[in-house]
Structures are given as C-alpha cells and as structure tokens.
N, C-alpha and C positions, 0 to 999 in steps of 0.2 A: 385269414388267408396265410398260406405258408410263405415264410420269409426263407430264401434260401442264399446260400453263400455266392459272392462276386468272383469270378476269376480276374486276372490281368487281362485275357483277351476280351473280357466282358467291360471292363473299364475302357479299353480303346474304343470299343463300338460306342460308349457313351460319349467320349470324347469329341468324336466324329460329329455329334450333333444331330443324330438320325432324329427325323421326326416320329413323334409317338413312342420313343424309346422310354424305358422305365427309369427312375431315378436311384443311382447308387449312394447308399448312406454309410459313412465310414465313422466309427466311433473314435474320438480323438482324446488322447491322454494329456490334455490341456486343463488347467486349473481355471476356476473363475472364482472373483472376489466380487462382493457387492459393496459398491461406494455410495453411500446414501446420506442426504442432508441438504438443506438449504445452500450451503456453500460448496457442494460437491464438484460441480463445473469448475468454478473458479480455483478451487484447491488443485484439481488436475491441470488446469491451465498452465501453471507455473512448472510442471513437472515433466510434460509430455511435448513433442515436437508438432503435433496437430491441433487445431483451433477447437478445443472441447466445447466451447461456449455456444458451437452449433448444436450440441445435443439438447440444449435448453433453450434455444431460439423459438421465437414465435413463428407460425407459418409451417412450411415444408421442411421440418428438421429431419436431418439424415437419421435412418436408424442406427447406423453403426459407423465407426471410424478406426482407421488404423492409424498407428503412432509408435515412435519409441522412447523408452525413458533413457536419458543420456547421463553420463556423469560430467563433473565439471571440465574435464578436457575435451567433452564434444564426442566421446565414443558411446556405443550402444552399450547398456546395460540389461534392458528388457524390450522384447517386441510384443505389442500388446495390440488386441481389438477391443474397443469400448463399444457396448450396447446401450441404447437408451431403454428403459423399461416404464417409464412415467409416460402416461397417456397425453398430457397437455402440460402447459406452463402454470396452470392451476394447480398441479399436484407437486408434491416433493419430489426433487430431482432425484432419480434413482438409476445408478449406472453400473453395468457389468463390467468389469474387466478381465480379459482373457489373457492368461500367460502361459508360459512353459512351466508344468507342474513342479519340476525341479527347483524352480526358484521361486515357490509360493512363500515359503518363510521369508527369504531375503527381501521380496517386494513388499510385504507387509510390513516388514522393518523400515524399509525405504520410505513408504507411505507415511508411517507414524512418525518418523523422525520429522518429517515437514508438516504434518498435521497442527502442531502447535496447539492453538485454541478454536481452528475452523470447527464449524458446526457440521460434522462429517462421523459418520460411523463407517468403518472397514470390517467387513466380516468375511470369511469363506463361506462358500456355498455347495458343500459335499451333497446336497440332495438333488443338485441339477447336473445333467449330462449334456456334453456338447458333441454335436456331430457336423461333418462335412457333408454337403449334399451335391453330388454333381449329376444335374439332370441331362437326359438326351434332349429336350428342350423345355423352356419355361412354361408351357401348356402342361406338363406332367406334375407340376406342384400346385397344391390346392390354393383356392382363393383365400380360405380361412381355414387355419389348423387349430383347432379348439384343444386339442392336447398341448401343444406347443407354446412355449412361453414366448418364443421369438424364432421367426423364420424369415431372413433377410439375405440379400445378396452378399457375398464376400466383398467388403470395401477395397481390398487390394487391387484385385484385377477380375474380369468378367470370366476369363478362363478356369478361375477357382471355383464357380458354382456359387452355392449358398451356405450359410451357417444355420444350424438349428440348434435352439437351445429348448430342453424340454425336462420334466421331471423325471427323475432315474425311475427306470421300469416301465416308462410310457411304451404303448405299442405303436412302433413306427408305421406298421402297415396301415394303421388307422390314421395317423398323420398325414402319410404321403401314401395314398393307395397304390399297390404294385410296386413299391419300394422295395429293394433287395439290398441285403447289408453287406458290405464289403470288407475285405482285409485292409486294415490300415496301412500295411506296407505298400499296397497298390495306390493308395492316396499320396504316400510320400514319393513314389515313383511318379506320379502325375506332377507334384510340387516340382521335383527335381528336372523333369523334362520342361518345364515352363520357367524353370528358374526362379521359382518364388522360395525365399528363405522363411525358415519358421523353427523359432527355438534357439536354444543357447549352443548347439553344433555347428549350426548354420551361422549364427551370429555370437560369436564368443564374447562373453561380457568384457568390456574395459578394452577389447580389440578392435571390433567391427566400427568402421566410420559410416553413419547414416547414407549419406548420397554415394559412396562406394558401393553399398549394400542396395541401392536402386530404391531407396525412401520416397523420393520425389515421383517415380514412376508408379509406385504403388499407393498414390493418394495419402501418403502418411507423414507430410510436413507441411507447414503454413509460413510462408515467409514476410507474411504481413501481421501477426499475431501479437507481436511483442516480445517480451523477455520471458525466456525459459531456461532452466539448468542446461549448459551445454550449448546454447544457441550460438555464440560468438564464432567458434569454428565453422559450425555449419553454415551460416548466413554469410561468411567470408569467401568460402568455398564456393557457394552457390553463385555469387555476385562476380566472382573472378570467372566463374564458367569452365574452369579447367578440372577434369575428372580424369585421371590417367588409368585408374583401374576399376573394374566393376564384378560384381558378382555375375558368374555366367553359367549356364547348363552347359554339363560335359557329359560326353558318353566315351566308354572305352569298346573299341570295336574288336579286339583280341580277348583271349583268356585273361583271366584274372588271378593273381595268386589267391591261394586257399583262405588266407587271413583278409583278404580285400585289400584295399587302399587306405593307408593310415591317415587319420584325420590331421590336417596339417602338414602333410607330405609336400615337398618342395616341387614345382613343375618347371621343366626346363624346355628351351626351343632345342631343335635339332642341332643347332650350332652350340648349344649348352649354356645359354643365356638364361637368366633367371625370369621366368615369365609369371610367376604367381605361385598359390598355394592352394591345394585342394581342401576343401571345407569338410564335406560329408558326402554321404551318398547311400545306395541301395543297389546292389548288384551292378549292371553295366552303365547306370546313371548317376549323376551327382552333380555337385554345384562347386565352384571354385572361383577365389578372388584372382582375376588376371589381369594383365597390363593389356589394355586395348590394341597397343601397337603390336602385339604379338597374336591376335586373335585369330587371323587367318594363316598362321604358320604351323607346321607340324610340330606336335606338342609330346612331351613325354613326362613321366614321373618315374626316376631313378630308385629301383629298389634291389639291394641286395646283389649289386653287380649286374642287373638286368634292367631294361628300360620297358615301362608299360606305356604305349601310346594311348593318346585321347585325344578328343576333338572337342572343340567349343563352339558353340553356335548362338547366334542372337535371336531371343524369343520374338515370335510375330507380333505379341501384343505389345512390345516395346513403341514408343514413339519413332518415326521415321528419323534416321540421322543420328539416333542416340548413341549408337556405338562409334561414333567419330570422335 
C-alpha cells in the first residue's frame, strides 16, 4: 500500500475526529533507553515524579507513564515517557524510557550516577523507532500490531493520540493499515495548539517548574508515592494550591518577523507589565509561560522597536477551572 505524505490541512481533519479517517503517523526525533533488571522500577521510583512501581504491579498495570526528572531544587531536568515491555510480573522488569535525543548522554550519566549497586542495566535502543499516531478515531487502530513492539495511548492527554514503538524499518502500513506518514512539524504544531510541552526547548533544564508546566494535568506526578529527588518544592506548591504561572498555548494573529520569535522572549501586557516569556513554537503557534492574571489581556512581544501581538488560550482538555 502506498504511504503518502500528510499536509497540515490533513492533520486538522484527523484532529476533528471524523469517523473512519485514517491515522497520521509522525516520526519523532526522541531517543529510547532500556532500563532492565529486577530493581528497574524501584531505581526509577526515586528519580522521577510519577509512581513507577505501577509498571510492575500485579493486575491491570498501565502500559505507559509520563514523568519528569527533577534537580534537587525541584526544577525539571528531563521530560520522559516510560513504557512497560515485560508482559507479566513473572518476567524480569523491562522499561523503555523516552527522552529528548539531545540530552541522551546526560540522562544516561544522570541515571548511572544514582545506579550505585542496583541490579539494573541501562542501554540505548538505536534499533527502535518512535512514532506519534493521531487517529481519526480509535477504530482505525489495529487490535493487534504484530510488527509493533508497543502501541499505546499517549499517557499525557487524550488529544495526543497514541505512541508507537517499532523496529527500525518496519512497514507502518502493515502495522496500521491505511496510515499516512506526516511531517513531524505538523505534529509539533498540534502539540503547541494543545499546549503540550515536549523536550528541552519547551522545558528548559534547570529552569522549568513541573506544576507550572502542567505536569499534574498530564498525569505526570504522584503526590502519594513518597520521596524522590526534587519532591519538596513540588509537594509544597501542590499543597499550598497556588500556581500563578502556567504554560499556555499562544498564537500570533499578525505577520511574524522573518527570524520568528526568539525563544525566551519577554511577553508584556498592553500596559507594559511583564506577563511571561515565550518558550518555543512553529509558525504562528507556540507555547509560553504566562501569569494567569494576564491570560485574557492583550499581549505582545517587543522586538526591535516593534510589538508583535499574541493571544493565549486555555486548552479544552484542561480540568474545569484550572486557569483560575
């Protein structure tokens, strides 16, 4: 079957959830690490915000978890998705860790620093490929994908579709009949429209705070699991219940400078008050850390004596009242 390219207009059709539509498959430049061994989950439990022991629990264990690795000050170092590869509790725990490929070496060093004498092996998986799958509806996904190592809903939010892990060179049209390969930039545009951060541009290491980055909204943190690196600030912020800034999707209704909007550019209100900072984007869409008090005000980015207008919105998938 011919696999043809997907346009931005095609992506919008898939995102509307039209019944019977084909699935769009986006190749991701994210890296995968295998964490394997009897103590794999216990080892990761002390390093990540989510309850990793769920992946090795008896019964209906989740196939994937979202989490952040924090520094001792409670700021994000790495955003990761964990995948359970072992089939049952009788098998040796085998967890795949998805991360930004640009920090693959540093996250390996981070893990090995805390490994000490744990019965765990940590190895890159260059023979595997990672895909984001946005289906028109879930009936377009196969019940059994023989060539896929793993096909699971994205654990962050339903609007992000599915994650597919397969051997490099696998035939996607056989894994998901009728699927089309899309431009990864369309995937990122979809992310920005939904306000989903991913990677070091959206979550600068040592800068981003997990709850301001909507980690709790994306099922990425457990407040009952016990101690992990960086827990204190995250737990205190959660129990105080006051989060004044959040990552929000933004759009630029007017023409943009040829060089685009610089990452980290300051965002002001019309009155000149500091409202936040632009993180990253693609074209007229992006993501920014903004003070919620200025969410509904006219906003702009001052550039070279000019002002570029932007608009912030609250994603529909957020819990009701989350932007208050």
